[in-house]
C-alpha positions in Angstrom: 0.1 0.1 0.0 1.0 3.2 -0.6 2.0 6.3 1.7 -0.2 8.9 1.4 2.2 12.0 2.1 0.8 15.5 3.3 3.1 18.7 2.6 4.8 18.7 5.7 6.1 15.8 5.3 6.7 16.8 1.5 8.6 19.1 2.4 10.5 16.5 4.5 11.1 14.0 1.4 12.5 17.1 -0.6 15.8 16.8 1.5 18.3 15.0 0.9 17.7 11.0 1.4 20.2 10.6 3.6 19.1 13.6 5.6 20.0 13.3 9.9 17.1 13.8 11.6 17.6 14.4 15.8 21.6 12.8 15.3 20.2 9.7 13.3 19.7 8.6 10.1 18.0 5.2 8.1 20.7 3.5 5.8 19.3 0.1 3.3 20.9 -2.6 1.7 20.4 -2.7 -1.2 20.4 0.8 -1.8 17.6 0.6 -4.7 14.8 -1.9 -2.9 13.0 -4.7 -4.8 9.8 -6.2 -4.5 9.4 -9.9 -3.1 13.8 -9.2 -2.1 14.4 -8.5 1.9 15.8 -4.8 2.5 18.1 -4.5 5.3 17.3 -1.0 7.2 20.1 -0.1 9.6 19.8 2.7 11.9 22.6 4.9 13.4 23.0 7.5 15.7 25.4 9.2 17.9 24.2 8.2 20.7 22.8 4.5 22.5 19.8 3.1 21.5 18.4 0.9 23.1 15.3 -0.3 21.9 13.5 0.7 17.9 10.2 0.2 16.8 10.0 0.2 12.8 7.1 0.8 10.9 8.2 0.2 6.7 5.3 2.2 5.6 3.2 -0.8 3.6 0.6 -0.9 6.1 2.6 -4.0 8.2 2.3 -3.5 11.9 4.8 -1.8 13.6 7.5 -4.0 15.0 9.5 -3.8 18.2 13.6 -4.8 17.2 17.0 -3.2 17.4 18.6 -1.2 15.3 19.0 -3.5 12.5 15.7 -4.9 10.5 14.8 -6.7 7.8 11.7 -6.5 5.8 10.1 -7.7 2.0 7.4 -5.3 -0.2 5.1 -7.2 -1.7 4.3 -4.1 -4.3 6.7 -1.6 -6.1 6.0 2.3 -5.0 6.9 4.8 -3.0 7.0 4.2 1.0 8.5 6.3 4.4 9.6 4.0 6.6 9.7 5.0 10.5 12.3 4.4 12.8 11.0 5.4 16.9 13.9 4.8 18.9 14.8 5.1 22.8 18.3 6.6 24.3 19.2 8.0 27.6 15.5 7.7 28.8 14.3 9.7 25.7 12.3 9.2 22.5 13.0 9.9 18.8 12.1 9.6 15.3 13.4 9.2 12.3 11.9 9.0 8.6 13.1 7.6 5.3 11.5 7.5 2.2 12.0 4.8 0.0 11.0 3.8 -3.7 10.6 0.1 -4.3 10.9 -1.2 -8.3 9.8 -4.4 -10.1 12.0 -5.4 -11.9 10.8 -8.7 -13.3 10.2 -8.8 -16.4 9.7 -11.5 -19.8 11.8 -10.8 -23.1 12.2 -13.1 -26.0 13.6 -13.2 -29.2 13.5 -13.0 -32.4 10.9 -9.5 -31.8 9.2 -11.1 -34.9 8.5 -14.6 -34.1 6.8 -17.1 -37.2 5.6 -20.6 -37.0 7.8 -23.3 -37.1 10.9 -21.9 -35.7 12.3 -21.4 -31.9 11.5 -18.4 -29.6 13.7 -17.9 -27.2 11.9 -16.3 -23.9 13.9 -15.2 -21.1 12.4 -14.5 -17.7 14.7 -11.0 -16.8 16.0 -10.6 -13.3 13.9 -13.5 -11.3 14.7 -14.2 -8.3 14.8 -18.7 -9.0 16.9 -20.3 -11.7 13.5 -22.4 -11.5 10.4 -21.4 -13.9 7.0 -22.6 -14.7 6.4 -21.4 -18.2 3.0 -21.6 -19.7 3.1 -20.4 -23.5 -0.5 -19.5 -24.3 -0.8 -22.5 -27.1 -1.9 -26.1 -26.6 1.0 -27.0 -25.1 1.2 -28.6 -21.1 3.0 -26.0 -19.0 6.6 -26.9 -18.2 9.0 -26.2 -15.3 12.6 -24.7 -16.9 15.3 -22.4 -16.6 15.4 -18.5 -16.9 15.9 -19.2 -20.7 13.4 -21.5 -22.5 13.0 -22.0 -26.3 9.6 -22.6 -27.7 7.8 -23.6 -31.3 4.5 -22.2 -32.0 2.6 -24.1 -34.4 0.0 -21.5 -35.6 0.4 -18.0 -36.7 -1.7 -16.2 -33.7 -1.3 -13.9 -30.7 -0.6 -15.7 -27.3 0.3 -14.8 -23.7 3.3 -16.5 -22.3 3.5 -16.6 -18.3 7.0 -17.3 -16.5 5.8 -18.0 -12.9 9.2 -17.2 -10.1 8.9 -19.7 -8.0 11.3 -18.2 -5.2 8.9 -17.5 -2.1 5.8 -17.6 -0.2 4.4 -15.2 -3.5 5.7 -17.2 -6.6 4.6 -14.4 -8.4 3.4 -14.6 -11.6 4.6 -12.7 -15.0 3.0 -12.1 -18.7 3.7 -10.8 -21.6 2.0 -10.8 -25.0 3.1 -11.8 -28.5 2.0 -12.1 -32.1 3.4 -14.8 -34.4 3.3 -14.8 -38.0 2.7 -17.9 -40.4 5.7 -18.8 -42.7 6.4 -20.4 -46.1 3.8 -22.1 -48.2 1.4 -23.9 -46.5 1.2 -27.4 -46.0 -0.5 -30.3 -44.3 0.9 -31.7 -41.2 2.1 -34.9 -42.2 5.1 -38.1 -41.4 5.9 -39.7 -44.6 8.5 -41.0 -43.3 9.3 -43.7 -39.9 11.8 -46.0 -38.7 12.6 -47.3 -35.3 16.0 -48.8 -34.7 18.5 -49.5 -31.6 21.0 -47.6 -31.1 23.6 -49.4 -33.4 21.2 -48.8 -36.1 19.5 -52.8 -35.7 16.0 -53.7 -35.0 16.7 -57.1 -33.0 18.8 -56.9 -29.9 19.5 -59.4 -26.7 19.9 -57.6 -23.4 20.2 -60.1 -19.9 17.8 -60.0 -17.1 17.6 -56.7 -14.9 20.6 -54.7 -17.0 19.9 -51.5 -17.7 17.5 -51.6 -20.4 17.7 -50.6 -24.0 16.8 -47.0 -25.4 14.6 -46.8 -28.4 15.3 -44.2 -31.1 12.9 -43.0 -33.9 13.5 -41.3 -37.0 11.1 -39.6 -38.9 10.3 -37.0 -41.5 7.1 -34.7 -41.5 5.8 -32.2 -43.7 4.0 -28.9 -42.8 4.0 -27.9 -39.2 1.7 -29.1 -36.2 1.3 -30.6 -32.9 2.9 -34.6 -32.8 1.0 -36.6 -30.0 2.4 -40.2 -29.8 2.8 -43.3 -27.5 5.9 -45.4 -26.8 4.6 -49.3 -26.4 6.3 -52.2 -25.4 4.1 -55.6 -26.1 0.8 -53.4 -26.7 1.3 -51.4 -23.6 2.0 -47.5 -23.0 5.6 -47.3 -21.7 5.4 -42.8 -22.5 2.9 -40.7 -23.8 4.1 -37.2 -25.4 3.1 -34.4 -27.3 4.7 -31.3 -28.4 5.1 -28.9 -32.0 7.6 -29.7 -35.3 8.3 -27.2 -37.0 7.6 -26.6 -40.9 8.6 -29.4 -42.6 12.1 -31.3 -41.4 13.6 -34.7 -40.0 14.1 -35.5 -36.4 15.2 -38.3 -34.1 13.3 -39.0 -31.1 14.3 -41.6 -28.2 11.7 -43.1 -25.5 12.7 -40.5 -23.3 11.8 -37.7 -25.7 9.1 -35.5 -24.9 9.2 -32.6 -27.6 8.3 -30.3 -24.8 12.3 -29.2 -24.0 13.9 -32.4 -23.3 17.1 -32.6 -24.7 17.1 -36.0 -26.7 20.1 -36.9 -25.7 19.4 -36.9 -22.3 15.8 -37.7 -21.4 16.5 -41.0 -22.2 13.9 -44.1 -21.1 14.9 -47.3 -21.0 12.9 -49.9 -21.6 11.9 -52.6 -19.2 14.2 -55.6 -18.7 12.3 -57.4 -15.4 10.9 -59.9 -17.4 12.1 -63.0 -19.8 11.4 -63.7 -23.4 11.1 -61.4 -26.0 9.4 -58.0 -26.6 8.0 -55.8 -28.9 8.4 -51.9 -29.1 6.3 -49.4 -31.6 5.9 -45.9 -31.6 2.1 -45.3 -32.4 1.8 -41.8 -33.5 -1.7 -40.2 -32.9 -1.4 -37.4 -34.3 -1.2 -36.6 -37.3 -2.7 -40.0 -38.3 -0.2 -42.1 -40.2 -0.5 -43.3 -43.8 1.4 -46.5 -43.3 1.4 -49.7 -41.0 4.3 -48.6 -38.0 7.2 -50.6 -37.5 8.3 -52.7 -34.7 11.3 -53.2 -32.6 12.2 -56.7 -31.1 14.4 -57.5 -27.8 14.8 -60.6 -26.0 15.9 -60.5 -22.2 17.7 -63.8 -21.1 19.3 -65.2 -18.1 22.5 -64.1 -17.2 25.2 -66.5 -18.3 23.1 -67.7 -20.7 23.8 -66.6 -24.5 21.6 -64.9 -26.6 19.4 -67.0 -28.7 19.8 -66.6 -32.9 18.5 -63.7 -34.3 17.8 -64.4 -37.9 17.7 -60.9 -40.3 17.4 -62.5 -43.8 17.3 -65.5 -45.8 19.1 -65.1 -49.2 17.7 -65.8 -52.1 14.1 -65.1 -50.6 12.2 -67.4 -52.5 12.3 -71.4 -54.1 10.2 -73.2 -56.5 8.4 -76.1 -55.4 10.2 -79.2 -56.6 13.4 -77.1 -56.2 16.3 -78.0 -54.4 18.5 -74.7 -53.2 21.1 -73.6 -51.3 20.2 -70.8 -49.1 22.6 -67.8 -47.1 21.9 -66.7 -43.9 22.6 -63.6 -42.2 21.7 -63.0 -38.8 23.2 -62.7 -35.2 24.3 -65.6 -33.0 24.2 -68.6 -35.7 25.6 -71.6 -33.8 26.4 -75.3 -34.8 23.5 -76.6 -32.4 20.7 -74.3 -34.1 17.9 -75.2 -35.7 15.7 -73.7 -38.6 12.2 -74.6 -39.6 10.6 -73.8 -43.0 7.4 -75.1 -42.0 5.6 -77.8 -43.9 7.0 -79.9 -47.3 10.0 -78.1 -47.0 12.9 -80.2 -45.7 16.7 -79.9 -44.7 18.8 -81.9 -47.1 22.1 -81.2 -45.0 23.1 -79.8 -41.9 24.0 -76.2 -41.4 26.7 -74.6 -42.4 28.0 -71.9 -39.9 30.7 -69.8 -41.1 30.4 -67.4 -38.4 28.0 -65.8 -36.1 26.4 -63.9 -38.5 26.6 -66.5 -41.5 25.6 -69.3 -42.6 24.3 -71.8 -45.6 21.5 -74.2 -45.4 20.3 -76.7 -48.6 16.4 -77.4 -48.3 13.9 -78.9 -51.0 10.8 -77.9 -51.6 8.6 -80.8 -52.2 6.0 -80.4 -55.5 3.1 -80.5 -53.1 4.4 -77.1 -51.3 1.4 -74.7 -51.0 2.6 -71.0 -52.9 2.9 -68.3 -50.7 4.6 -66.4 -48.4 5.7 -67.7 -44.9 8.1 -67.5 -41.9 11.5 -68.9 -41.6 12.3 -69.8 -37.8 15.7 -70.5 -35.9 15.1 -71.9 -32.6 17.5 -72.3 -29.8 17.2 -76.1 -28.5 17.5 -74.9 -25.0 15.0 -71.8 -25.4 12.8 -72.5 -28.1 12.4 -68.4 -29.0 11.5 -67.8 -32.6 13.6 -65.4 -34.7 12.0 -65.0 -37.8 12.4 -63.9 -41.8 10.6 -64.1 -44.9 10.5 -67.0 -47.5 8.4 -67.5 -50.2 7.4 -70.6 -52.2 6.9 -70.2 -55.3 4.2 -72.3 -57.6 5.6 -75.4 -59.2 6.8 -75.1 -62.3 5.3 -76.9 -65.6 
């Protein structure tokens, strides 16, 4: 609450700030008080002071104390601080006018924001290094630093709010900005999506209860819009996230990316490894809708000390004709002489598997004339685990 000043007091206030009254004066630190920041008042006098009653001029009740007092102001404005002190059985009063300022504000660059381009907001002179940001669009608020980037998807005028999280007041400050559109208008769509592990493969083996792997998604998008997606493991939601994507580009996400400011290099959400067996990972894109089937990653969790199961990635040639005997080249990981192959009905192994290395093998098969034409799955089976790893193989009709 601002002080209302009479003519006599106005005359007093026209004197220098450190004017002495009755041989005493009030000093303050800092010299320029701020809202919500503690101000230290010190009463200096030429005589010993036994007790001081402080009135800070903002409506707070006067409080007794010593020659030093600390007080915070809730609103900016001009105030008169009054110190009534006792000395040598006499009472004297000292007055000190002060001005309290509010310097906190929000700034942003560039000064003319456009859709799809990053806008950097700064909470200037905030008391806290942690700030709660709300950007006025459809994105959820975030707890970030005093400097926070954001991308707007649609043109328009937005009100940005930044809350200083220091102190009981936790004050919120606002600014308004207008975001312009840019470039040619294109519908927001994802034209390419690939999933992979860090080494680039789509199949992985890990040990039970070890730190889980991190899945990666490489996607290409057109236009500008809000992406919403879910990382799924075995059909269950692992993590849901949403955020804007700027005008046309390529982005890589991992199973910890949030699109709301989290650093994709550090915000990693490892997949669970507490259940033995094979697990399937996919990215369920809620918006925009995909025009194709999302790919699937696989990882196998085994007991410590157990060899990883064989991983069959491809077979060449990828087809054989009914009634034909053919030698096939297999590629993958973890091949052992003990592994078994299953081509399904009417396809038989003519000779044992020749394992050249853990990643390469040869096998000769005979396709019976009665084999039904069409695609089928070639399975590699570990004898102790019975865990399938599959590759596509096609049976062609019998040659006439």
